[in-house]
ROKEVO-717274 format. One line per 8 residues: number of its first residue (from 1); for each residue y, z negated, x negated of N, C-alpha, C, O, CB. Coordinates in Angstrom, 1 decimal, decimal comma, padded with zeros to 4 digits. Each point is the difference from the previous one (the first is absolute). Glycine has a CB too. Layout:
% ROKEVO-717274
NUM) Y Z X Y Z X Y Z X Y Z X Y Z X ~ ...
This chain:
% ROKEVO-717274
1) 139,2 -077,9 -134,2 001,3 -000,3 -000,2 000,2 -001,4 -000,6 001,0 -000,3 -000,7 -000,5 001,8 002,7 ~ -001,3 -002,5 -001,6 000,1 -001,3 -000,5 -000,2 -000,1 -001,5 000,7 -000,7 -000,7 -001,5 -000,2 002,9 ~ 000,0 001,8 -002,7 -000,3 000,0 -001,5 001,3 000,4 -000,7 000,3 -000,5 -001,0 -002,7 001,1 001,4 ~ 003,1 000,4 000,1 001,2 000,4 -000,6 001,1 -001,1 -000,1 000,6 -000,2 -001,0 -001,1 002,6 001,8 ~ 000,6 -003,1 000,3 000,9 -001,1 000,1 -000,4 -001,1 -001,0 000,8 -000,6 -000,7 -000,2 001,1 003,1 ~ -001,9 -000,8 -002,4 -000,6 -001,0 -000,8 000,3 000,2 -001,5 000,2 -000,9 -000,7 -001,9 000,5 002,5 ~ 001,6 001,6 -002,2 000,2 000,3 -001,4 001,4 -000,2 -000,5 000,3 -000,2 -001,1 -002,2 001,8 001,2 ~ 002,9 -001,5 000,9 001,4 -000,1 -000,4 000,5 -001,5 000,0 000,9 -000,3 -000,6 -000,6 002,5 001,6
9) -001,1 -003,0 -000,3 000,5 -001,4 000,2 -001,1 -001,0 -000,6 -001,1 000,0 000,5 002,4 000,6 001,6 ~ -000,9 -001,3 -003,1 -000,9 -001,0 -000,6 000,9 -001,1 -000,6 001,0 000,3 -000,7 -002,8 001,5 000,2 ~ 001,5 -003,0 000,8 000,8 -001,1 -000,5 -000,3 -000,2 -001,4 -001,1 000,2 -000,6 001,0 -001,3 002,8 ~ 001,1 000,6 -002,9 -000,1 -000,4 -001,4 -000,4 -001,5 -000,1 000,0 -000,7 001,0 001,6 002,5 -001,8 ~ -001,8 -002,3 -000,4 -000,4 -001,4 -000,1 001,1 -001,0 000,4 -000,3 -001,0 000,5 -001,1 001,7 -002,4 ~ 002,7 -000,3 001,7 001,1 -000,9 000,4 000,0 -000,1 001,6 000,2 -001,1 000,5 001,1 001,7 -002,6 ~ -001,5 000,5 002,7 -000,1 000,0 001,5 -001,1 -000,9 000,5 000,2 -000,8 000,9 000,8 003,2 -000,9 ~ -002,2 -002,2 -000,6 -001,1 -000,8 000,4 000,2 -001,5 -000,3 -000,4 -000,8 000,8 -001,1 002,8 -001,2
17) 002,1 -002,3 -000,7 000,2 -001,4 -000,3 001,0 -000,6 001,0 -000,3 -001,1 000,4 -000,1 001,6 -002,9 ~ 001,4 000,2 002,9 001,0 -000,5 001,0 -000,7 -000,2 001,3 000,2 -001,0 000,7 001,7 002,2 -001,9 ~ -002,7 -000,2 001,6 -000,7 -000,1 001,3 -001,0 -001,2 000,0 -000,1 -000,8 000,9 000,3 003,3 -000,6 ~ -000,9 -002,6 -001,4 -001,0 -001,1 -000,1 000,6 -001,4 -000,1 -000,5 -000,9 000,6 -001,0 002,5 -001,7 ~ 002,7 -001,7 000,5 000,7 -001,2 000,0 000,5 -000,4 001,4 -000,1 -001,1 000,5 000,9 001,6 -002,8 ~ -000,4 000,5 003,1 000,5 -000,2 001,4 -001,2 -000,4 000,8 000,1 -000,8 000,9 001,8 002,5 -001,2 ~ -003,1 -001,0 000,1 -001,2 -000,4 000,8 -000,3 -001,4 -000,2 -000,3 -000,7 000,9 -000,6 003,0 -001,1 ~ 000,9 -002,8 -001,1 -000,3 -001,4 -000,3 001,0 -000,9 000,7 -000,4 -001,1 000,6 -000,6 001,8 -002,8
25) 002,3 -000,3 002,2 001,0 -000,8 000,6 -000,2 -000,2 001,5 000,1 -001,1 000,6 001,5 001,9 -002,3 ~ -001,9 000,3 002,4 -000,3 000,0 001,4 -001,3 -000,8 000,3 000,0 -000,7 001,0 001,2 002,9 -000,7 ~ -002,2 -002,1 -001,1 -001,2 -000,7 000,2 000,3 -001,5 -000,1 -000,6 -000,8 000,8 -000,8 002,7 -001,7 ~ 002,2 -002,3 000,0 000,3 -001,5 -000,2 000,9 -000,4 001,2 -000,2 -001,2 000,5 000,1 001,4 -003,0 ~ 000,9 000,7 003,0 000,8 -000,4 001,2 -000,9 -000,2 001,2 000,2 -000,9 000,8 001,7 002,2 -001,7 ~ -002,8 -000,4 001,1 -001,0 -000,1 001,1 -000,7 -001,4 -000,1 -000,1 -000,7 001,0 -000,2 003,2 -000,8 ~ -000,2 -002,8 -001,4 -000,8 -001,2 -000,2 000,9 -001,3 000,3 -000,4 -000,9 000,7 -001,0 002,1 -002,4 ~ 002,7 -001,1 001,3 000,9 -001,1 000,2 000,2 -000,2 001,5 -000,1 -001,2 000,5 001,2 001,6 -002,7
33) -000,7 000,6 002,9 000,3 -000,1 001,4 -001,2 -000,4 000,8 000,1 -000,7 001,0 001,7 002,4 -001,3 ~ -003,0 -001,2 -000,1 -001,2 -000,4 000,7 -000,3 -001,5 -000,2 -000,3 -000,7 001,0 -000,6 003,0 -001,3 ~ 001,1 -002,8 -000,9 -000,1 -001,4 -000,3 000,9 -000,8 000,8 -000,3 -001,1 000,6 -000,5 001,6 -002,9 ~ 002,1 -000,1 002,4 001,0 -000,7 000,7 -000,3 000,0 001,5 000,2 -001,0 000,7 001,5 001,6 -002,4 ~ -002,2 000,5 002,2 -000,4 000,1 001,4 -001,1 -001,0 000,3 000,0 -000,7 001,0 000,6 003,1 -000,9 ~ -001,7 -002,4 -000,9 -001,1 -000,9 000,2 000,4 -001,4 -000,2 -000,7 -000,9 000,6 -000,8 002,7 -001,4 ~ 002,5 -002,1 000,0 000,4 -001,4 -000,2 001,0 -000,6 001,0 000,3 -001,1 000,0 -000,7 001,5 -002,3 ~ 000,8 000,5 003,2 001,0 -000,4 001,0 -000,7 -000,4 001,3 -001,0 000,6 000,5 002,7 000,9 -001,5
41) -001,1 -002,5 001,7 -000,4 -000,5 001,3 000,9 000,6 001,1 -000,4 -000,1 001,2 -000,6 -002,0 -002,2 ~ 002,1 002,5 000,6 001,0 000,5 001,0 -000,3 001,5 000,4 000,0 000,8 -000,9 001,8 -002,4 -000,1 ~ -002,0 001,8 002,2 -000,4 001,4 000,5 001,1 001,1 -000,4 -000,4 001,1 -000,3 -000,9 -002,2 002,2 ~ 002,5 000,7 -001,9 001,1 000,9 -000,3 000,0 000,3 -001,5 000,1 001,2 -000,5 001,3 -002,0 002,4 ~ -001,7 -000,2 -002,7 -000,1 000,2 -001,5 -001,2 000,9 -000,3 000,1 000,9 -000,8 001,0 -003,2 000,4 ~ -002,2 002,0 001,1 -001,2 000,8 -000,2 000,2 001,4 000,3 -000,4 000,9 -000,8 -001,0 -002,9 001,3 ~ 002,1 002,3 000,6 000,3 001,4 000,4 000,9 000,6 -001,0 -000,2 001,2 -000,3 -000,1 -001,8 002,7 ~ 001,3 -000,1 -002,9 000,9 000,5 -001,0 -000,7 000,4 -001,3 000,2 001,1 -000,5 001,6 -002,5 001,6
49) -002,6 000,5 -001,6 -000,7 000,3 -001,2 -001,1 001,1 000,1 -000,2 000,8 -000,9 000,6 -003,2 000,2 ~ -000,9 002,5 001,9 -001,0 001,1 000,3 000,8 001,3 000,0 -000,6 001,0 -000,5 -000,9 -002,6 001,9 ~ 002,6 001,6 -000,8 000,9 001,2 000,0 000,3 000,5 -001,4 -000,1 001,1 -000,4 001,1 -001,8 002,6 ~ -000,6 -000,3 -003,1 000,4 000,3 -001,3 -001,2 000,5 -000,8 000,1 000,9 -000,8 001,7 -002,6 000,9 ~ -003,0 001,1 000,1 -001,2 000,4 -000,7 -000,3 001,5 000,4 -000,5 000,8 -000,8 -000,3 -003,2 000,7 ~ 000,9 002,7 001,4 -000,2 001,3 000,5 000,9 001,1 -000,6 -000,4 001,1 -000,3 -000,4 -002,1 002,4 ~ 002,0 000,6 -002,3 001,0 000,9 -000,6 -000,4 000,2 -001,5 000,0 001,2 -000,5 001,9 -002,0 002,1 ~ -002,3 -000,2 -002,3 -000,4 000,1 -001,4 -001,3 000,9 000,0 -000,1 000,8 -001,0 001,1 -003,1 000,4
57) -001,8 002,2 001,5 -001,3 000,8 000,0 000,4 001,5 000,2 -000,6 000,8 -000,6 -000,7 -002,8 001,6 ~ 002,2 002,3 -000,1 000,5 001,4 000,1 000,5 000,5 -001,3 -000,3 001,1 -000,4 000,8 -001,5 002,9 ~ 000,3 -000,4 -003,2 000,6 000,4 -001,3 -001,2 000,2 -000,9 000,0 001,0 -000,8 002,2 -002,2 001,2 ~ -003,1 000,3 -000,5 -001,2 000,1 -000,9 -000,8 001,3 000,3 -000,3 000,7 -001,0 000,2 -003,2 000,9 ~ -000,1 002,8 001,3 -000,8 001,2 000,4 000,7 001,2 -000,4 -000,6 001,0 -000,5 -000,5 -002,2 002,3 ~ 002,4 001,2 -001,6 000,8 001,2 -000,4 000,0 000,2 -001,5 -000,1 001,2 -000,4 001,6 -001,6 002,4 ~ -001,4 -000,7 -002,7 000,0 000,1 -001,5 -001,4 000,5 -000,5 -000,1 000,7 -000,9 001,9 -002,5 000,8 ~ -002,8 001,3 000,8 -001,4 000,4 -000,4 -000,1 001,5 000,2 -000,7 000,7 -000,8 -000,3 -003,0 001,3
65) 001,5 002,8 000,6 000,0 001,4 000,3 000,8 000,8 -001,1 -000,5 001,1 -000,4 000,2 -001,6 002,9 ~ 001,4 000,0 -002,9 000,8 000,6 -001,0 -000,8 000,0 -001,3 000,1 001,0 -000,7 002,1 -001,7 001,8 ~ -002,8 -000,3 -001,4 -000,9 -000,1 -001,3 -001,0 001,1 000,1 -000,3 000,7 -001,0 000,7 -003,2 000,8 ~ -001,1 002,6 001,3 -001,0 001,1 000,2 000,6 001,3 -000,2 -000,6 000,9 -000,7 -000,7 -002,3 002,2 ~ 002,5 001,7 -000,9 000,6 001,2 -000,2 000,3 000,4 -001,4 -000,2 001,1 -000,5 001,2 -001,5 002,8 ~ -000,5 -000,6 -003,1 000,4 000,2 -001,4 -001,2 000,2 -000,9 000,1 000,7 -001,0 001,9 -002,1 001,5 ~ -003,1 000,7 -000,1 -001,2 000,1 -000,9 -000,9 001,2 000,4 -000,7 000,6 -000,9 000,8 -003,0 000,6 ~ -000,1 002,8 001,5 -000,9 001,1 000,5 000,6 000,7 001,2 -000,5 -000,2 001,1 -001,5 -001,1 -001,9
73) 003,0 002,1 000,5 000,7 000,7 001,1 -000,9 000,9 000,9 000,2 000,1 001,2 001,8 -000,2 -002,7 ~ -002,9 000,7 000,9 -000,9 000,9 000,7 -000,8 -000,8 001,1 -000,1 000,5 001,2 -000,1 001,1 -003,2 ~ -000,4 -002,7 001,6 -000,7 -000,8 001,0 000,9 -000,6 001,0 -000,3 -000,1 001,2 -001,4 -000,4 -002,9 ~ 002,9 000,1 001,3 001,0 -000,5 000,9 000,4 001,0 001,1 000,0 -000,3 001,2 000,9 -001,2 -003,0 ~ -000,7 002,7 001,4 000,3 001,1 000,9 -001,1 000,2 001,0 000,1 000,2 001,2 001,4 000,9 -002,9 ~ -002,7 -001,1 001,1 -001,2 000,3 000,9 -000,2 -001,2 001,0 -000,3 000,3 001,1 -000,8 000,9 -003,0 ~ 001,3 -002,4 001,5 000,0 -001,1 000,9 001,0 000,0 001,1 -000,2 -000,2 001,2 -000,7 -001,1 -003,0 ~ 002,2 001,7 001,4 001,1 000,1 000,9 -000,3 001,1 001,0 000,3 -000,1 001,2 001,3 -000,8 -002,9
81) -002,0 002,0 001,2 -000,2 001,2 000,9 -001,3 000,0 000,7 -000,2 000,8 000,9 001,6 000,5 -002,4 ~ -002,3 -002,3 001,2 -001,3 -000,1 000,6 -000,8 001,3 000,0 -000,7 000,3 000,9 001,7 -002,1 000,5 ~ -000,8 002,6 -002,5 -000,7 001,3 -000,1 -001,4 -000,3 -000,5 -000,3 -001,0 -000,7 002,5 002,3 000,4 ~ -003,0 -000,3 000,5 -001,4 -000,1 -000,6 -000,4 001,4 -000,5 000,8 001,0 000,2 -001,4 -002,9 001,4 ~ -000,5 001,9 -002,2 -000,4 001,3 -000,6 -000,3 001,1 001,0 000,0 001,2 -000,3 -000,9 -002,6 -001,6 ~ 000,5 001,0 003,1 -000,3 000,9 001,1 001,2 000,6 000,7 -000,1 000,7 001,0 -002,1 -001,9 -000,7 ~ 003,4 000,7 -000,8 001,2 000,5 000,6 000,5 -000,8 001,2 001,0 000,4 000,6 -001,6 001,9 -001,4 ~ -000,1 -003,3 001,1 000,4 -000,9 001,2 001,0 -001,0 -000,3 000,4 -000,7 000,9 -002,6 001,1 000,0
């Protein structure tokens, strides 16, 4: 069933370019907030920047998953469904 879905859904180059631009944006956000966290001496500031970095990481991971879906839907479905060749 995943194969049938995978053949219907495939990202085009514009979709991938947009996703990859967003991935880069989120990665730069994570790096900035991590740098600000490390450069702060105030525990509240550190916690705030750590929170922001974590949010950016969640966005980053979601976008990477979307990139995988658009480039290889069959593998994405297999990973999500955790299926294997033995039916498990």
